[in-house]
C-alpha atoms as one frame of an Amber mdcrd trajectory, in Angstrom:
protein
  -9.927 -95.800-141.750 -13.243 -96.520-139.669 -13.727 -99.405-138.271 -16.249
-100.638-140.220 -14.270-100.265-143.559 -13.785-103.655-144.878 -16.017-105.523
-142.592 -19.616-106.807-143.012 -20.797-105.035-140.191 -22.660-101.658-140.669
 -24.051 -99.436-138.735 -27.894 -98.934-138.330 -29.046 -96.083-140.356 -30.924
 -93.099-138.973 -34.056 -94.135-140.089 -33.684 -97.346-138.241 -32.884 -95.689
-134.939 -36.013 -93.385-135.009 -37.810 -96.746-135.694 -36.349 -98.193-132.562
 -36.687 -95.053-130.253 -40.510 -95.145-131.280 -41.274 -98.568-130.782 -39.164
 -98.349-127.370 -41.642 -95.572-126.467 -44.916 -97.157-127.223 -44.118-100.166
-125.506 -43.156 -98.483-122.309 -46.001 -96.795-122.233 -48.557 -99.201-123.050
 -46.590-101.385-120.199 -47.833 -98.625-117.649 -51.083 -98.224-118.998 -53.990
 -98.955-116.589 -55.015-101.342-119.182 -52.038-103.220-119.241 -52.560-107.500
-119.018 -48.861-107.653-118.398 -48.458-108.231-114.700 -45.998-105.774-112.786
 -42.519-106.532-112.377 -39.980-105.163-110.204 -36.302-106.096-110.589 -35.097
-105.037-107.417 -31.482-105.862-108.199 -31.971-103.086-111.195 -33.734-100.677
-109.155 -30.240-101.053-106.500 -27.767-101.001-109.055 -28.747 -97.641-110.787
 -28.766 -95.909-107.772 -25.402 -97.563-106.643 -24.025 -96.864-109.955 -24.686
 -92.970-109.976 -23.495 -93.000-106.700 -19.970 -94.468-107.556 -19.471 -91.967
-110.814 -20.606 -89.136-108.849 -18.143 -89.993-106.024 -15.578 -90.275-109.145
 -16.140 -86.648-111.051 -16.612 -85.262-106.992 -12.708 -86.688-106.816 -11.439
 -85.788-110.318 -12.742 -81.623-109.832  -9.302 -80.602-108.546  -7.949 -81.910
-111.449 -10.462 -80.780-113.487 -10.405 -77.234-112.622  -6.645 -76.947-112.797
  -6.406 -78.181-116.051  -5.025 -76.042-118.719  -5.973 -76.293-122.434  -8.199
 -79.492-121.778  -5.693 -81.878-119.842  -4.431 -81.929-116.259  -1.196 -81.780
-115.362  -0.782 -85.500-115.952  -1.401 -85.184-119.681  -4.792 -86.970-119.228
  -7.959 -85.558-121.278 -10.544 -83.639-118.967 -14.562 -84.685-119.648 -16.979
 -82.210-120.295 -18.441 -81.657-116.921 -21.917 -79.733-118.551 -22.717 -82.899
-120.517 -21.526 -84.759-117.170 -23.989 -82.932-114.972 -26.832 -82.678-117.761
 -26.231 -86.678-117.848 -26.574 -87.060-113.719 -29.711 -84.932-113.972 -31.492
 -86.672-116.730 -30.430 -90.281-115.049 -31.643 -88.960-111.504 -34.873 -88.008
-113.449 -35.515 -91.349-114.585 -34.487 -93.358-111.835 -37.103 -90.858-109.552
 -39.916 -91.041-112.138 -39.429 -94.754-112.355 -39.860 -95.148-108.428 -43.623
 -92.835-108.697 -44.595 -94.272-111.889 -44.195 -98.249-110.150 -45.993 -97.094
-107.075 -48.801 -95.332-109.264 -49.218 -98.732-110.985 -49.155-100.520-107.995
 -52.659 -98.504-107.246 -53.642 -98.489-110.387 -53.617-102.291-110.205 -55.578
-102.598-106.656
């Protein structure tokens, strides 16, 4: 039985997800263009939080690596399932690149608008 069975909530269709992604990318690109009339806005809390989040997740994963490598058949000695290390590494790489790109684009945006 799915969590949505018998309820009025429905999952979004793939087409609405594609539309949302297109709109999000277009808005992001327009806001960062030199012709944008929107004033530059930087939320320092979000900038710091994203870095702290990545650091905490890296520490948690690093502390779990011994159990990860000792796991047998996808379970630790305590019976906990292990995560996917390659997926986690890919997510970290993407998050770090996004964070780096964000900081670089903020600096470039400030230079353009002077």
